[in-house]
C-alpha positions in Angstrom: -7.8 5.0 -10.1 -9.4 1.8 -9.2 -13.1 1.7 -8.0 -12.2 -1.0 -5.4 -9.6 1.0 -3.5 -10.7 1.7 0.0 -9.6 5.3 1.1 -10.6 6.1 4.5 -9.4 9.5 5.0 -9.8 13.0 3.2 -7.2 13.6 0.7 -6.0 16.9 -0.4 -5.6 17.5 -4.3 -1.7 16.8 -3.9 -2.5 13.9 -1.8 -5.1 12.5 -4.5 -2.2 13.1 -7.4 0.2 11.1 -5.4 -2.0 8.4 -4.9 -2.9 8.2 -8.8 0.8 8.5 -9.4 1.9 5.8 -7.1 -0.5 3.4 -8.6 0.5 4.2 -12.2 3.9 3.3 -11.1 3.2 0.2 -9.4 1.0 -0.9 -12.6 4.0 0.0 -14.8 6.5 -1.7 -12.9 8.6 1.6 -12.4 10.4 1.7 -8.9 8.6 4.3 -6.1 10.7 7.5 -5.9 11.9 7.8 -2.2 9.8 10.6 -1.3 7.0 8.2 -0.7 8.9 6.4 2.3 9.4 8.0 5.5 13.0 9.7 6.1 13.8 7.7 9.3 12.9 4.6 7.3 16.6 3.3 7.7 17.0 4.4 11.3 14.0 2.9 12.9 12.4 -0.5 12.3 9.1 -1.3 10.9 7.4 -3.8 13.0 4.1 -4.1 10.8 6.5 -4.5 7.9 8.6 -7.4 9.5 5.8 -9.2 11.4 2.9 -8.5 9.3 4.0 -8.0 5.7 2.4 -4.6 5.7 4.1 -1.8 4.6 3.1 2.0 4.3 3.9 4.8 1.9 3.3 8.4 2.5 1.1 10.8 0.2 2.5 14.2 -0.4 5.6 14.0 1.9 5.1 13.4 5.8 1.4 13.8 6.0 -1.3 11.9 7.9 -2.5 9.8 4.5 -0.6 6.7 4.2 -1.3 3.8 1.6 -1.0 0.5 3.3 0.0 -2.4 1.1 1.8 -5.6 0.8 4.3 -6.8 -1.9 4.5 -10.1 -3.7 7.0 -11.6 -6.0 4.3 -10.9 -9.1 1.8 -8.3 -7.6 1.4 -5.5 -5.2 -1.9 -5.4 -3.0 -3.0 -2.0 -1.6 -4.9 -2.7 1.3 -6.3 0.7 2.1 -5.3 4.5 2.5 -5.8 5.7 5.8 -4.1 7.7 8.8 -1.2 6.6 11.3 -4.1 4.8 13.1 -2.5 1.6 12.3 1.0 2.3 13.6 -0.4 3.6 16.9 -1.9 0.2 17.6 0.1 -2.1 19.9 1.1 -4.4 18.5 1.3 -2.2 15.3 -1.1 -3.2 12.7 -3.3 -5.3 15.0 -6.6 -4.0 12.9 -5.2 -5.9 9.8 -6.8 -9.1 11.0 -5.5 -12.4 9.4 -9.0 -12.8 7.8 -9.2 -9.3 6.4 -5.5 -9.8 4.8 -6.6 -13.4 3.7 -9.7 -12.4 2.2 -7.8 -9.6 0.1 -5.0 -12.1 -0.7 -7.8 -14.3 -2.1 -9.2 -11.7 -4.4 -5.7 -10.8 -5.4 -5.3 -14.4 -6.6 -8.6 -14.3 -8.7 -7.2 -10.9 -10.2 -3.8 -12.3 -11.1 -5.7 -15.5 -12.7 -7.9 -12.8 -14.6 -4.9 -11.1 -15.9 -3.2 -7.6 -15.8 -6.1 -5.8 -17.2 -8.5 -6.7 -14.2 -6.2 -4.9 -11.6 -8.5 -2.7 -9.7 -6.0 -0.8 -7.8 -2.3 -1.9 -7.2 -1.0 -3.7 -10.0 2.0 -6.1 -11.2 5.5 -4.2 -11.0 8.6 -4.6 -9.5 9.0 -4.7 -5.8 9.4 -1.2 -4.1 12.3 -0.8 -1.7 11.8 -2.4 1.7 
């Protein structure tokens, strides 16, 4: 797992294994299995995704450990692993300030220029289901 990944919650061994699997899937371009998505995804909108480009995936089923990420045409940027804290914000995701995401995107651009071997966490891959 990449050294630069910001994990802000304690992870169980199963959640840690799911995080490592998720990163491997993204880096290898394999579609992320449905179990990482919330069951109600198709029934309830996702304001953070629609308004801010930030999606979240669940580690070890419906737990309080979420991977927040942004998908681009040629890369996936994992912002952090955290609790549901960003979903409880009003508006959702307000703590993902534009400057934070801007810095992360600039770092991603540098990594993309350096090539796939330099990906610290998320990697190139097919876009996950949105």
